[in-house]
C-alpha positions in Angstrom: -56.6 -39.2 16.7 -59.0 -38.7 13.7 -59.8 -42.3 13.1 -59.3 -45.6 14.8 -57.1 -48.3 13.6 -58.5 -50.2 10.7 -61.1 -47.5 9.7 -60.5 -45.2 6.8 -61.7 -41.7 6.3 -63.9 -40.8 3.4 -61.0 -39.1 1.5 -58.9 -42.3 1.9 -61.7 -44.4 0.5 -62.2 -42.0 -2.3 -58.5 -42.1 -3.1 -58.5 -45.9 -3.2 -61.5 -45.9 -5.5 -59.9 -43.5 -7.9 -56.7 -45.4 -7.9 -58.4 -48.7 -8.6 -60.3 -47.1 -11.5 -57.1 -45.6 -12.9 -55.3 -49.0 -12.6 -58.1 -50.8 -14.4 -58.5 -48.1 -17.1 -54.8 -47.9 -17.9 -54.4 -51.7 -17.8 -57.3 -52.1 -20.3 -55.8 -49.4 -22.6 -52.3 -51.0 -22.5 -53.7 -54.5 -23.1 -55.9 -53.3 -26.0 -52.9 -51.6 -27.7 -50.8 -54.7 -27.4 -53.6 -56.9 -28.7 -54.3 -54.5 -31.5 -50.7 -54.4 -32.6 -50.2 -58.2 -32.5 -53.6 -59.5 -33.5 -54.8 -56.6 -35.6 -53.1 -57.6 -38.8 -54.5 -61.2 -38.5 -58.0 -59.7 -38.0 -57.7 -57.2 -40.8 -55.9 -59.1 -43.5 -56.4 -62.5 -45.1 -53.3 -64.3 -43.7 -52.5 -68.1 -43.8 -54.5 -70.0 -41.2 -51.7 -71.1 -38.9 -50.0 -67.6 -38.9 -53.3 -65.9 -38.2 -54.0 -68.2 -35.2 -50.5 -67.7 -33.8 -50.9 -63.9 -34.0 -54.3 -63.9 -32.3 -53.2 -66.3 -29.5 -50.0 -64.4 -28.9 -51.9 -61.1 -28.8 -54.4 -62.4 -26.4 -51.8 -64.0 -24.1 -49.6 -60.9 -24.0 -52.6 -58.6 -23.5 -53.7 -60.6 -20.5 -50.2 -60.6 -19.0 -49.8 -56.9 -19.6 -53.2 -56.2 -18.1 -52.3 -58.0 -14.9 -48.8 -56.5 -14.6 -50.1 -53.0 -15.2 -52.9 -53.2 -12.7 -50.8 -54.7 -10.0 -47.9 -52.3 -10.5 -50.2 -49.3 -10.3 -51.8 -50.6 -7.1 -48.5 -51.5 -5.5 -47.1 -48.0 -6.2 -50.2 -46.5 -4.7 -49.9 -48.6 -1.6 -46.3 -47.5 -1.0 -47.5 -43.9 -0.5 -46.0 -40.6 -1.7 -42.3 -40.2 -2.5 -40.3 -38.6 0.4 -39.1 -35.1 -0.1 -35.7 -34.7 -1.7 -33.1 -33.5 0.8 -30.8 -30.7 -0.3 -33.4 -29.1 -2.7 -35.0 -25.8 -1.8 -38.7 -25.3 -2.0 -40.0 -22.8 -4.6 -41.1 -20.3 -2.0 -37.8 -20.1 -0.1 
């Protein structure tokens, strides 16, 4: 047995670190895009006050929700492990 229960190897710790970084980076990017699409016009153009406020609040709220959903979904997918092989398919070297 290479490692005891509850202890991770260095490669497992590295993989977790990379996956957390990817989850955060992709979540920030997705949230920034949603915020930019919704609140961007309100920040760039002179819109009526109430309409501008609604766009900024909606953009912020949706960006936060999307950030959380993206980060959690990436980390859950990582935790489930690799996909099993597909039965009935031949390998490229066979």
